[in-house]
C-alpha positions in Angstrom: 6.6 15.1 -14.1 4.2 12.1 -14.1 3.1 10.2 -11.1 1.2 6.9 -11.1 -0.5 5.1 -8.3 -1.0 1.3 -7.8 -3.8 0.4 -5.5 -3.7 -3.1 -4.2 -7.2 -4.5 -3.7 -6.8 -8.2 -3.8 -7.0 -9.0 -0.1 -9.4 -11.5 1.4 -11.8 -11.3 4.3 -10.2 -14.2 6.2 -9.0 -12.4 9.3 -12.1 -10.2 9.2 -14.2 -13.3 9.5 -16.2 -12.2 6.4 -16.9 -13.9 3.1 -16.6 -10.4 1.5 -13.0 -9.1 0.9 -12.3 -6.3 3.4 -11.8 -3.7 0.7 -15.4 -4.1 -0.3 -16.9 -3.8 3.2 -18.7 -0.5 3.7 -17.9 2.5 5.8 -20.7 5.1 5.8 -22.4 3.4 2.8 -19.2 3.4 0.7 -16.8 0.5 0.1 -13.5 0.8 1.9 -11.7 0.9 -1.4 -13.6 4.0 -2.4 -11.8 6.1 0.2 -8.2 5.6 -1.0 -9.3 5.8 -4.6 -11.1 9.1 -3.9 -8.0 10.6 -2.2 -5.6 9.6 -5.0 -8.1 10.6 -7.7 -8.5 14.1 -6.0 -4.8 14.7 -5.7 -3.4 17.1 -8.3 -0.1 15.2 -8.3 -1.5 11.8 -9.3 -1.9 11.3 -13.1 -3.1 7.7 -13.3 -4.3 4.9 -11.1 -3.9 1.2 -11.6 -6.0 -1.1 -9.4 -4.9 -4.7 -8.8 -7.5 -7.2 -7.7 -8.5 -10.8 -7.9 -10.0 -11.8 -11.2 -13.5 -12.4 -9.9 -13.8 -8.8 -8.6 -12.5 -6.9 -11.6 -15.9 -6.3 -13.2 -17.4 -5.4 -9.9 -14.7 -2.7 -9.3 -15.2 -1.4 -12.8 -18.9 -1.0 -12.7 -19.7 -0.5 -9.0 -16.8 1.7 -7.9 -14.9 3.2 -10.8 -17.8 3.9 -13.2 -20.3 4.6 -10.5 -18.2 7.2 -8.7 -16.5 8.6 -11.8 -12.9 7.8 -11.0 -11.6 8.8 -14.4 -7.9 8.6 -13.4 -8.2 4.8 -13.2 -6.6 3.6 -16.4 -6.5 -0.2 -15.7 -7.8 -2.9 -13.4 -5.5 -5.8 -13.6 -5.5 -9.3 -12.1 -3.3 -9.9 -9.1 -0.9 -12.7 -8.4 -0.3 -15.4 -5.8 1.8 -13.2 -3.5 1.7 -9.5 -2.8 4.9 -8.9 -4.8 3.4 -10.7 -7.8 0.4 -8.3 -7.6 2.8 -5.3 -7.4 4.7 -6.6 -10.4 1.5 -6.8 -12.4 0.5 -3.4 -11.4 3.9 -2.1 -12.5 3.5 -3.7 -15.9 0.2 -1.7 -16.3 1.5 1.8 -15.5 2.6 4.2 -18.2 6.2 3.5 -19.3 6.9 7.2 -19.2 5.9 7.8 -15.6 8.4 9.2 -13.2 7.2 7.9 -9.8 5.0 5.1 -8.6 2.9 5.2 -5.4 2.1 1.7 -4.1 -0.8 1.7 -1.7 -3.0 -0.8 0.1 -6.6 -0.5 -0.8 -7.5 -1.5 2.8 -5.9 1.8 4.1 -8.9 4.2 3.5 -7.6 7.2 5.4 -4.4 8.1 3.6 -4.3 11.9 3.4 -3.4 14.2 0.5 -0.8 15.8 2.7 0.9 12.4 3.2 0.9 11.8 -0.6 2.4 15.3 -1.2 5.1 14.7 1.5 6.0 11.4 -0.1 6.4 13.0 -3.5 8.7 15.6 -2.0 11.0 13.0 -0.5 10.9 10.6 -3.4 12.1 13.3 -5.7 15.1 13.8 -3.4 15.9 10.2 -2.5 14.2 7.9 -5.1 12.4 6.0 -2.3 10.1 7.1 0.4 7.5 5.4 2.6 4.8 6.7 4.9 5.4 5.6 8.5 4.6 6.5 12.1 6.8 6.3 15.2 6.1 3.3 17.4 4.0 4.2 20.5 5.0 1.0 22.2 8.2 -0.5 23.3 9.1 -3.3 20.9 10.7 -6.6 21.9 12.6 -9.0 19.7 11.9 -12.7 20.5 14.1 -15.7 20.1 12.8 -19.0 18.6 11.4 -20.0 22.0 9.5 -16.7 22.4 11.8 -15.3 25.1 12.9 -11.7 24.8 16.3 -11.5 23.2 16.6 -7.7 22.7 14.8 -4.4 23.0 15.4 -1.9 20.1 15.6 1.8 21.0 12.0 3.0 20.6 13.2 6.3 19.1 14.4 4.3 16.1 11.4 2.1 15.7 8.8 3.0 13.1 5.6 1.3 11.8 5.7 1.3 8.1 2.5 2.1 6.2 1.7 2.8 2.6 2.0 4.6 0.2 5.5 3.4 -0.6 6.8 5.5 -3.3 9.7 5.0 -5.8 11.2 6.4 -8.9 9.9 4.3 -11.8 13.3 3.0 -12.8 14.3 2.0 -9.3 11.2 0.0 -8.6 10.9 -1.7 -12.0 14.6 -2.7 -12.0 14.3 -4.1 -8.5 11.2 -6.1 -9.3 12.7 -7.5 -12.5 15.5 -8.9 -10.3 13.1 -10.1 -7.7 11.1 -12.1 -10.2 14.2 -13.5 -11.7 15.4 -14.8 -8.3 12.2 -15.6 -6.5 12.9 -19.4 -6.5 16.2 -18.8 -4.8 14.6 -16.6 -2.2 11.9 -19.2 -1.5 14.5 -21.9 -1.1 16.4 -19.7 1.4 13.2 -19.1 3.3 13.2 -15.3 2.6 9.7 -13.8 2.6 9.1 -10.4 0.8 6.6 -8.4 2.8 6.8 -4.9 1.3 8.4 -2.9 -1.5 11.1 -1.2 0.6 12.5 -4.7 1.1 12.7 -5.2 -2.6 14.6 -2.0 -3.4 17.0 -2.6 -0.5 17.6 -6.3 -1.4 18.1 -5.8 -5.1 19.2 -2.1 -5.5 20.8 -1.5 -2.1 18.5 1.5 -1.7 17.1 2.7 1.6 13.8 4.4 1.7 13.2 7.7 3.4 10.7 7.5 6.3 8.0 10.1 5.9 6.0 10.8 9.0 2.4 10.0 8.4 -0.8 9.8 10.5 -1.9 7.2 13.0 -5.2 7.3 11.3 -3.7 5.7 8.2 -4.6 2.3 9.5 -4.9 -0.9 7.5 -8.2 -2.6 8.0 -7.6 -6.3 8.7 -9.7 -7.4 11.7 -13.2 -6.5 13.1 -11.5 -4.3 15.7 -10.0 -2.3 12.9 -13.5 -1.7 11.5 -14.6 -0.3 14.8 -11.6 2.0 14.9 -12.2 3.1 11.2 -15.8 3.9 12.0 -14.7 6.0 15.0 -12.2 7.9 12.8 -14.9 8.5 10.2 -17.4 9.8 12.7 -14.8 12.1 14.2 -14.0 13.5 10.7 -17.6 14.0 9.9 -18.0 16.2 13.0 -15.2 18.5 12.0 
Protein backbone atom coordinates (compact mmCIF):
# COMPACT_ATOMS: atom_id res chain seq x y z
CA UNK A 1 0.00 0.00 0.00
CA UNK A 2 1.32 3.42 -0.98
CA UNK A 3 0.14 6.72 0.52
CA UNK A 4 0.88 10.19 -0.80
CA UNK A 5 0.42 13.58 0.82
CA UNK A 6 -0.29 16.89 -0.88
CA UNK A 7 0.59 19.90 1.27
CA UNK A 8 -1.06 23.11 0.09
CA UNK A 9 1.27 26.04 0.78
CA UNK A 10 0.01 28.72 -1.56
CA UNK A 11 -1.89 30.93 0.86
CA UNK A 12 -1.30 34.64 1.26
CA UNK A 13 -0.83 36.79 4.33
CA UNK A 14 -3.78 39.06 3.55
CA UNK A 15 -5.98 38.25 6.54
CA UNK A 16 -2.87 38.01 8.69
CA UNK A 17 -2.03 41.59 7.78
CA UNK A 18 1.43 40.46 6.69
CA UNK A 19 3.38 40.74 3.46
CA UNK A 20 4.79 37.28 4.22
CA UNK A 21 2.50 34.34 3.39
CA UNK A 22 1.25 32.80 6.63
CA UNK A 23 2.87 29.40 6.02
CA UNK A 24 6.31 31.07 6.15
CA UNK A 25 5.77 33.00 9.38
CA UNK A 26 7.74 31.48 12.23
CA UNK A 27 6.72 29.59 15.35
CA UNK A 28 9.59 28.88 17.73
CA UNK A 29 12.10 29.85 15.02
CA UNK A 30 10.67 27.47 12.41
CA UNK A 31 8.29 28.31 9.55
CA UNK A 32 4.71 27.21 10.06
CA UNK A 33 5.01 24.95 7.01
CA UNK A 34 7.81 23.05 8.74
CA UNK A 35 5.49 21.59 11.34
CA UNK A 36 3.05 19.79 9.05
CA UNK A 37 5.91 18.69 6.78
CA UNK A 38 7.73 17.27 9.78
CA UNK A 39 4.68 15.30 10.94
CA UNK A 40 3.95 13.83 7.52
CA UNK A 41 7.63 13.12 6.86
CA UNK A 42 7.97 11.33 10.20
CA UNK A 43 4.91 9.17 9.62
CA UNK A 44 5.67 5.58 8.63
CA UNK A 45 2.51 5.41 6.53
CA UNK A 46 3.38 8.34 4.23
CA UNK A 47 5.59 7.44 1.27
CA UNK A 48 5.82 10.69 -0.65
CA UNK A 49 4.95 14.36 -0.23
CA UNK A 50 4.07 16.89 -2.91
CA UNK A 51 4.07 20.58 -1.95
CA UNK A 52 1.95 23.04 -3.90
CA UNK A 53 2.94 26.69 -3.67
CA UNK A 54 2.98 29.93 -5.61
CA UNK A 55 5.71 30.06 -8.24
CA UNK A 56 7.72 32.77 -6.48
CA UNK A 57 8.22 30.64 -3.36
CA UNK A 58 9.14 27.29 -4.92
CA UNK A 59 12.89 27.88 -4.74
CA UNK A 60 12.57 29.19 -1.17
CA UNK A 61 10.69 26.08 -0.05
CA UNK A 62 13.23 23.83 -1.74
CA UNK A 63 16.34 25.45 -0.28
CA UNK A 64 15.18 26.94 3.02
CA UNK A 65 12.80 24.21 4.18
CA UNK A 66 13.06 20.92 2.26
CA UNK A 67 16.86 20.85 1.81
CA UNK A 68 17.69 22.62 5.06
CA UNK A 69 15.65 20.27 7.23
CA UNK A 70 16.18 17.12 5.18
CA UNK A 71 12.59 16.35 4.19
CA UNK A 72 13.55 13.54 1.83
CA UNK A 73 9.99 12.33 1.25
CA UNK A 74 9.24 15.51 -0.72
CA UNK A 75 9.28 14.38 -4.34
CA UNK A 76 7.94 17.54 -6.00
CA UNK A 77 7.18 21.20 -5.37
CA UNK A 78 4.69 22.36 -7.95
CA UNK A 79 3.07 25.66 -8.83
CA UNK A 80 -0.46 26.21 -7.57
CA UNK A 81 -3.42 27.57 -9.47
CA UNK A 82 -5.94 30.39 -9.25
CA UNK A 83 -8.36 28.59 -6.91
CA UNK A 84 -7.71 26.05 -4.21
CA UNK A 85 -9.14 23.25 -6.34
CA UNK A 86 -6.74 24.16 -9.18
CA UNK A 87 -3.86 23.75 -6.73
CA UNK A 88 -5.17 20.38 -5.56
CA UNK A 89 -5.52 19.26 -9.17
CA UNK A 90 -1.90 20.19 -9.87
CA UNK A 91 -0.81 18.36 -6.76
CA UNK A 92 -2.71 15.27 -7.89
CA UNK A 93 -0.94 15.39 -11.24
CA UNK A 94 2.40 15.23 -9.39
CA UNK A 95 1.81 12.26 -7.09
CA UNK A 96 2.83 8.77 -8.16
CA UNK A 97 0.32 7.12 -10.49
CA UNK A 98 0.57 3.89 -8.49
CA UNK A 99 -0.35 5.43 -5.13
CA UNK A 100 -3.34 4.04 -3.25
CA UNK A 101 -4.44 6.98 -1.09
CA UNK A 102 -3.95 10.74 -1.15
CA UNK A 103 -3.85 12.92 1.98
CA UNK A 104 -4.65 16.57 1.18
CA UNK A 105 -3.54 18.95 3.93
CA UNK A 106 -3.35 22.70 4.49
CA UNK A 107 0.21 23.85 5.09
CA UNK A 108 -1.19 26.45 7.50
CA UNK A 109 -2.36 23.68 9.88
CA UNK A 110 0.87 23.02 11.78
CA UNK A 111 -0.45 20.81 14.57
CA UNK A 112 -1.88 17.81 12.75
CA UNK A 113 -0.95 14.71 14.73
CA UNK A 114 0.42 11.36 13.63
CA UNK A 115 -2.56 9.78 15.39
CA UNK A 116 -5.00 11.72 13.21
CA UNK A 117 -3.09 10.68 10.08
CA UNK A 118 -3.25 7.04 11.16
CA UNK A 119 -6.97 7.21 11.97
CA UNK A 120 -7.70 8.81 8.62
CA UNK A 121 -5.86 5.99 6.86
CA UNK A 122 -7.85 3.41 8.81
CA UNK A 123 -11.14 4.91 7.65
CA UNK A 124 -10.16 5.71 4.08
CA UNK A 125 -9.27 2.05 3.61
CA UNK A 126 -12.82 1.17 4.70
CA UNK A 127 -14.78 3.97 3.05
CA UNK A 128 -12.58 5.49 0.27
CA UNK A 129 -13.06 8.99 1.74
CA UNK A 130 -12.27 10.32 5.21
CA UNK A 131 -11.78 13.76 6.72
CA UNK A 132 -10.40 15.04 10.00
CA UNK A 133 -13.01 17.01 11.93
CA UNK A 134 -14.10 18.11 15.40
CA UNK A 135 -17.53 18.49 16.92
CA UNK A 136 -18.79 22.05 17.04
CA UNK A 137 -18.53 23.57 20.51
CA UNK A 138 -21.00 26.30 19.64
CA UNK A 139 -24.61 26.36 18.62
CA UNK A 140 -24.72 27.12 14.90
CA UNK A 141 -27.33 29.34 13.27
CA UNK A 142 -28.27 29.37 9.59
CA UNK A 143 -28.98 32.88 8.30
CA UNK A 144 -31.28 34.03 5.55
CA UNK A 145 -30.30 36.63 2.94
CA UNK A 146 -31.10 39.44 5.39
CA UNK A 147 -29.02 37.94 8.21
CA UNK A 148 -31.98 36.84 10.29
CA UNK A 149 -31.82 33.37 11.81
CA UNK A 150 -33.69 30.92 9.64
CA UNK A 151 -32.81 27.63 11.37
CA UNK A 152 -30.74 26.00 14.09
CA UNK A 153 -29.08 22.68 13.23
CA UNK A 154 -28.82 20.01 15.92
CA UNK A 155 -25.40 20.67 17.46
CA UNK A 156 -24.79 16.93 17.83
CA UNK A 157 -24.75 16.70 14.04
CA UNK A 158 -22.56 19.75 13.39
CA UNK A 159 -18.84 19.21 12.80
CA UNK A 160 -16.03 21.57 11.86
CA UNK A 161 -14.10 20.03 8.99
CA UNK A 162 -10.30 20.23 9.01
CA UNK A 163 -7.55 18.60 6.99
CA UNK A 164 -6.19 16.12 6.12
CA UNK A 165 -8.92 15.08 3.76
CA UNK A 166 -8.06 11.61 2.50
CA UNK A 167 -9.27 9.67 -0.50
CA UNK A 168 -8.53 6.64 -2.58
CA UNK A 169 -6.43 7.77 -5.53
CA UNK A 170 -8.99 6.69 -8.13
CA UNK A 171 -11.89 8.39 -6.37
CA UNK A 172 -10.22 11.77 -6.00
CA UNK A 173 -8.61 11.82 -9.45
CA UNK A 174 -11.87 10.81 -11.17
CA UNK A 175 -13.76 13.48 -9.24
CA UNK A 176 -11.25 16.19 -10.07
CA UNK A 177 -11.19 15.28 -13.74
CA UNK A 178 -14.95 15.84 -13.84
CA UNK A 179 -14.68 19.06 -11.82
CA UNK A 180 -12.15 20.59 -14.19
CA UNK A 181 -14.27 19.56 -17.15
CA UNK A 182 -17.33 21.30 -15.67
CA UNK A 183 -15.83 24.26 -13.79
CA UNK A 184 -17.27 26.83 -16.21
CA UNK A 185 -20.77 25.45 -15.66
CA UNK A 186 -20.31 25.58 -11.88
CA UNK A 187 -19.06 29.16 -12.04
CA UNK A 188 -22.09 30.19 -14.12
CA UNK A 189 -24.34 28.55 -11.53
CA UNK A 190 -22.60 30.41 -8.71
CA UNK A 191 -21.34 27.21 -7.07
CA UNK A 192 -18.11 27.65 -5.10
CA UNK A 193 -15.92 24.63 -4.34
CA UNK A 194 -14.40 25.07 -0.89
CA UNK A 195 -12.99 21.65 -0.05
CA UNK A 196 -12.31 18.22 -1.46
CA UNK A 197 -15.18 16.38 0.23
CA UNK A 198 -17.49 18.61 -1.84
CA UNK A 199 -15.77 17.47 -5.02
CA UNK A 200 -16.18 13.74 -4.38
CA UNK A 201 -19.78 14.25 -3.25
CA UNK A 202 -20.67 16.38 -6.27
CA UNK A 203 -19.06 14.26 -8.94
CA UNK A 204 -18.86 10.75 -7.47
CA UNK A 205 -21.79 10.90 -5.00
CA UNK A 206 -19.44 9.74 -2.24
CA UNK A 207 -19.78 10.86 1.37
CA UNK A 208 -16.62 11.16 3.46
CA UNK A 209 -16.33 9.55 6.88
CA UNK A 210 -15.79 12.11 9.65
CA UNK A 211 -12.73 11.21 11.71
CA UNK A 212 -12.59 12.84 15.12
CA UNK A 213 -9.46 14.96 15.32
CA UNK A 214 -8.07 17.50 17.79
CA UNK A 215 -9.10 21.09 18.48
CA UNK A 216 -5.37 21.89 18.30
CA UNK A 217 -5.43 21.16 14.56
CA UNK A 218 -6.15 24.82 13.82
CA UNK A 219 -5.69 26.65 10.55
CA UNK A 220 -3.61 29.78 11.04
CA UNK A 221 -5.32 32.63 9.21
CA UNK A 222 -5.44 35.69 11.49
CA UNK A 223 -3.17 37.27 14.14
CA UNK A 224 -5.40 35.74 16.84
CA UNK A 225 -4.64 32.31 15.40
CA UNK A 226 -0.92 32.99 15.77
CA UNK A 227 -1.39 33.78 19.46
CA UNK A 228 -3.32 30.54 19.91
CA UNK A 229 -0.68 28.59 17.98
CA UNK A 230 2.08 29.97 20.20
CA UNK A 231 0.10 28.95 23.29
CA UNK A 232 -0.35 25.41 21.91
CA UNK A 233 3.36 25.16 21.18
CA UNK A 234 4.34 26.45 24.61
CA UNK A 235 2.03 23.93 26.25
CA UNK A 236 3.52 21.08 24.21
CA UNK A 237 7.06 22.15 25.00
CA UNK A 238 6.27 21.90 28.72
CA UNK A 239 5.07 18.30 28.42
